[in-house]
C-alpha positions in Angstrom: 75.8 91.3 93.9 79.0 92.4 95.6 80.9 89.5 94.0 79.6 90.4 90.6 80.7 94.0 91.2 84.1 92.7 92.3 84.6 90.8 89.0 83.6 93.9 86.9 85.9 96.1 89.0 88.8 93.7 88.3 88.1 93.6 84.6 88.1 97.4 84.5 91.4 97.6 86.3 92.9 95.4 83.5 91.3 97.6 80.9 92.5 101.0 82.3 96.1 100.0 82.7 96.1 98.5 79.2 94.7 101.7 77.8 97.9 103.4 78.7 99.8 100.5 77.0 97.8 101.4 73.8 99.1 105.0 74.2 102.7 103.7 74.5 102.5 101.3 71.5 101.3 103.9 69.1 103.5 106.7 70.4 106.7 104.7 70.2 107.7 106.3 66.8 107.0 109.7 68.3 109.2 109.0 71.3 111.9 107.4 69.1 112.1 110.7 67.1 111.8 112.8 70.3 114.8 111.2 72.0 116.7 110.8 68.6 117.5 107.1 69.0 117.5 104.0 66.8 115.8 100.6 67.2 118.6 99.5 69.6 117.8 102.5 71.9 114.1 101.5 71.9 115.2 98.0 72.9 117.3 99.5 75.8 114.2 101.3 77.0 112.2 98.1 77.0 115.0 96.3 78.8 115.3 98.9 81.7 111.5 98.7 82.0 111.7 94.9 82.3 114.5 95.2 85.0 112.4 97.5 87.1 109.4 95.2 86.7 111.3 92.1 87.7 112.7 93.7 90.9 109.1 94.7 91.8 107.7 91.3 91.0 110.3 89.5 93.2 109.2 91.6 96.2 105.5 92.1 95.4 104.1 89.0 97.2 105.8 90.0 100.5 104.5 93.6 100.1 101.0 92.3 99.4 101.2 90.1 102.5 102.1 93.2 104.6 99.3 95.3 103.1 96.9 94.0 100.5 96.3 93.7 96.8 93.9 96.6 97.1 96.5 98.9 98.7 99.2 98.0 96.1 96.7 98.4 93.3 95.7 101.9 94.5 99.2 103.3 94.8 100.5 101.7 91.7 97.5 102.9 89.6 98.1 106.5 90.7 101.9 106.3 90.1 101.5 104.7 86.7 99.2 107.5 85.5 101.4 110.4 86.9 104.6 108.9 85.5 103.2 109.8 82.0 103.4 113.5 82.7 107.2 114.0 82.2 107.3 111.7 79.2 106.7 114.4 76.5 109.5 116.5 77.9 112.3 113.9 77.9 114.8 114.3 75.0 117.6 112.1 76.3 117.8 108.3 75.9 119.5 107.9 79.3 116.8 109.9 81.1 114.1 108.0 79.3 115.7 104.7 80.5 115.6 105.9 84.1 111.9 106.9 83.6 111.3 103.5 82.1 112.9 101.8 85.1 110.6 103.6 87.5 107.6 102.7 85.3 108.7 99.1 85.5 108.8 99.2 89.3 105.3 100.5 89.4 104.0 98.2 86.7 105.5 95.0 88.1 103.8 95.6 91.4 100.5 96.3 89.7 100.8 93.2 87.5 101.3 90.8 90.4 98.5 92.4 92.5 96.0 92.4 89.7 96.7 88.9 88.5 96.7 87.6 92.1 93.4 89.3 92.8 92.0 87.8 89.5 93.3 84.3 90.4 91.6 84.5 93.9 88.3 85.4 92.2 88.7 82.5 89.8 89.3 80.1 92.7 86.3 81.6 94.6 84.0 81.1 91.6 85.5 77.6 90.9 85.6 78.1 87.1 87.9 79.3 84.3 87.8 83.2 84.3 91.4 84.3 83.7 91.2 84.5 79.9 88.1 86.7 80.3 90.0 89.0 82.7 92.8 89.3 80.2 90.3 90.0 77.4 89.7 93.3 79.1 93.4 93.9 79.0 93.5 93.4 75.3 90.3 95.5 74.9 92.1 98.3 76.7 95.1 98.1 74.4 92.8 97.9 71.4 90.7 101.0 72.3 93.8 102.9 73.6 95.5 102.2 70.3 92.6 103.3 68.3 92.1 106.5 70.3 95.8 107.3 70.2 95.9 106.6 66.4 93.1 109.1 66.0 95.0 111.6 68.1 98.1 111.0 65.9 96.0 111.5 62.7 94.6 114.8 64.1 98.1 115.9 65.0 97.4 116.2 68.7 100.6 116.5 70.6 101.9 113.7 73.0 101.6 116.1 75.9 97.9 116.9 75.2 97.3 113.2 74.5 98.7 112.3 77.9 96.9 115.0 79.9 93.5 114.0 78.4 94.0 110.4 79.2 95.1 111.1 82.8 92.2 113.5 83.5 89.7 110.9 82.3 91.3 107.6 83.5 92.9 108.4 86.9 89.8 109.4 88.9 87.9 106.4 87.4 90.8 104.1 88.3 90.8 105.2 91.9 87.1 104.7 92.3 87.3 101.2 90.9 90.1 100.2 93.2 88.1 101.4 96.2 85.2 99.1 95.1 87.3 96.0 95.5 86.6 93.6 98.4 89.3 92.2 100.8 92.0 89.7 99.7 91.6 86.0 100.1 93.6 84.4 102.9 96.1 81.7 101.6 97.2 78.6 103.5 100.1 79.7 105.8 102.0 76.4 105.0 102.3 77.4 101.3 105.7 78.6 100.0 105.4 82.4 99.9 108.6 83.3 98.0 110.0 82.4 94.6 113.2 80.8 95.9 112.5 77.1 96.1 112.8 74.0 93.9 110.0 74.5 91.4 107.8 71.6 90.4 107.9 70.7 86.6 104.6 72.3 85.9 105.9 75.7 87.0 108.9 75.4 84.7 106.6 74.5 81.8 104.2 77.4 82.6 107.0 79.9 82.9 108.4 78.7 79.5 105.2 79.1 77.6 104.5 82.4 79.1 108.1 83.5 78.3 107.7 82.5 74.6 104.3 84.2 74.4 105.8 87.4 75.8 108.0 87.6 72.7 104.9 87.8 70.5 102.9 90.2 72.6 106.0 92.3 73.2 106.9 92.4 69.5 103.5 94.0 68.7 103.6 96.4 71.6 107.2 97.5 70.9 107.6 97.1 67.2 104.1 97.0 65.6 103.9 100.7 64.9 107.5 100.8 63.6 106.8 97.8 61.5 103.9 99.5 59.8 105.7 102.8 59.4 109.1 101.6 58.3 108.4 98.2 56.6 104.8 98.5 55.3 105.4 102.2 54.6 102.1 103.7 55.9 101.4 106.9 57.7 99.0 108.5 60.2 96.1 106.4 61.4 97.4 103.4 59.4 100.5 103.2 61.6 98.3 101.9 64.4 96.6 99.2 62.4 99.1 96.5 63.5 98.2 96.9 67.1 94.5 97.4 66.3 94.3 94.2 64.2 96.3 92.2 66.8 94.2 93.3 69.7 90.8 92.9 68.0 91.5 89.2 67.5 93.3 89.0 70.9 90.0 90.2 72.5 88.0 87.7 70.5 90.4 84.9 71.5 90.4 85.8 75.1 86.6 86.2 75.4 86.2 82.7 74.0 89.3 81.2 75.6 87.7 80.1 78.9 84.9 78.4 76.9 87.3 76.6 74.6 89.5 75.6 77.5 86.6 73.9 79.3 85.4 72.2 76.0 88.6 70.9 74.5 91.0 70.9 77.4 93.9 73.2 78.2 96.5 71.0 76.5 94.7 70.9 73.1 94.0 74.6 73.3 97.7 75.3 73.8 98.7 73.3 70.8 96.3 75.1 68.6 97.5 78.5 69.9 101.1 77.6 69.2 100.5 76.4 65.7 98.5 79.5 64.9 101.3 81.7 66.3 103.9 79.9 64.1 101.9 80.5 61.0 101.4 84.2 61.8 105.1 84.8 62.5 106.0 83.3 59.1 103.6 85.7 57.3 104.8 88.8 59.1 108.4 87.9 58.4 107.9 87.0 54.7 105.4 89.5 53.2 105.5 93.3 53.0 102.0 94.4 51.9 99.3 95.8 54.2 96.8 93.0 53.7 99.4 90.3 54.7 100.4 92.5 57.6 96.9 92.9 59.0 96.1 89.2 58.4 99.4 88.2 60.1 98.8 90.4 63.1 95.2 89.1 63.4 96.4 85.5 63.4 99.1 86.4 66.0 96.4 87.9 68.1 94.4 84.7 68.1 97.6 82.6 68.7 98.7 84.8 71.6 95.3 85.2 73.2 95.0 82.5 75.9 98.6 81.4 76.5 99.4 83.8 79.3 96.0 83.6 81.0 96.4 79.8 81.0 99.8 80.1 82.6 98.6 82.5 85.3 95.4 80.4 86.0 97.3 77.1 86.3 100.1 78.6 88.3 97.6 80.1 90.8 96.3 76.6 91.5 99.5 74.6 92.0 99.2 73.0 95.4 101.7 73.9 98.2 102.7 77.2 96.6 101.2 80.6 97.5 99.3 82.0 94.5 101.2 85.2 94.6 104.6 83.4 94.5 103.5 81.2 91.6 102.1 84.1 89.7 105.3 86.1 90.4 107.4 83.3 88.9 105.4 83.3 85.7 105.5 87.1 85.5 109.3 87.2 86.2 109.8 84.7 83.4 107.8 87.0 81.1 109.7 90.2 82.0 113.0 88.4 82.2 112.4 87.8 78.4 112.1 91.6 78.0 115.4 92.2 79.7 117.4 90.8 76.8 115.0 90.4 73.9 114.2 94.0 73.1 117.8 95.1 72.8 118.7 91.9 70.8 115.7 92.4 68.5 116.7 96.1 68.1 120.1 95.0 66.8 118.4 92.6 64.4 116.0 95.4 63.2 118.9 97.8 62.7 120.9 95.2 60.7 118.2 93.4 58.7 115.0 95.4 58.9 112.2 95.6 61.4 110.4 92.6 59.9 113.4 90.4 60.7 112.5 90.5 64.4 109.8 87.9 63.8 112.2 85.3 62.4 114.0 84.4 65.7 110.7 84.4 67.5 109.4 81.9 64.9 112.4 79.7 65.5 111.9 79.8 69.3 108.2 78.7 68.8 109.3 75.8 66.7 111.7 74.7 69.4 109.2 75.0 72.2 106.3 73.3 70.5 107.9 69.7 70.9 108.5 70.5 74.6 104.7 71.2 75.0 103.9 68.0 73.1 106.2 66.0 75.5 104.6 67.6 78.6 101.0 66.5 77.9 100.6 64.7 81.2 101.5 67.9 83.2 98.3 69.6 81.9 95.8 67.0 83.1 
């Protein structure tokens, strides 16, 4: 019974943190207007967030070794919630970038701790579970996006929106962390930092996670702006990109572990990549709401299991501490966010917000043959 409770608690941690992400994705247009910036400025905010995340991720495994996943999760959960309080009062891009950097430090530590804890549970149970854990992340983004879209429709201010979420989620978050059991002890002979010659499988996993980060990040960062500025909708409809994406992300992740065990991880990856390529073409090419919702739905399916697969396999590579391997994959993901948002912001300013999907499409087309050539690494 304790083990079952531990799994539920871990799922809920993914859910709660992602609920705040849903708040962020829908409120980006509000914040863009609040700080009086353009798409490039939004890209700079994402980049500073990514820099903070990467710094924290590089140090997270050592910090966890000195304390525990449970301790890191407790403090970062509290900090992540409280950092939202000054957000409605910031009117300067530069100040918001500093706030985003601090957010990144907290979030990066949380991400490594939560995925490491999930990886240890997966190994303890001896079956695929990571996609299911990440399904609760997507469910959190989905419900957070819907709730925030309703707040936007009802013209509830960002400040009141933030206060309501913190009052509900923070106490619940603390109670859940306190329910977690102790951490699993790793083999002391494993490599515990990220600075060593990586085996090929780690490179491949980092690459596919990095590419997938572009799709998930494009929806989180640009979905609401895409709907407002390209599809030309208002109010609740602005959030439909994120809602559509995350509904099908949840479906894909809830079924991802089952499909992975049935058809194999390599075959599942190929299907996911092809689906993502098709969706990116639709989002770049068509400017009506039906095509947008269909494109974001397909993108949700295509993006659903790629990162869970990368984390799951990385946590099982022999001779490498799970925390170090997961940190490598996470740093690859957030390393993408260091340069990609600002670059995509320039593209959006110059050619329209739909144009951000074209370079992502090209990158997917380049990486797909690499996955095809790496089949033996996924056996």
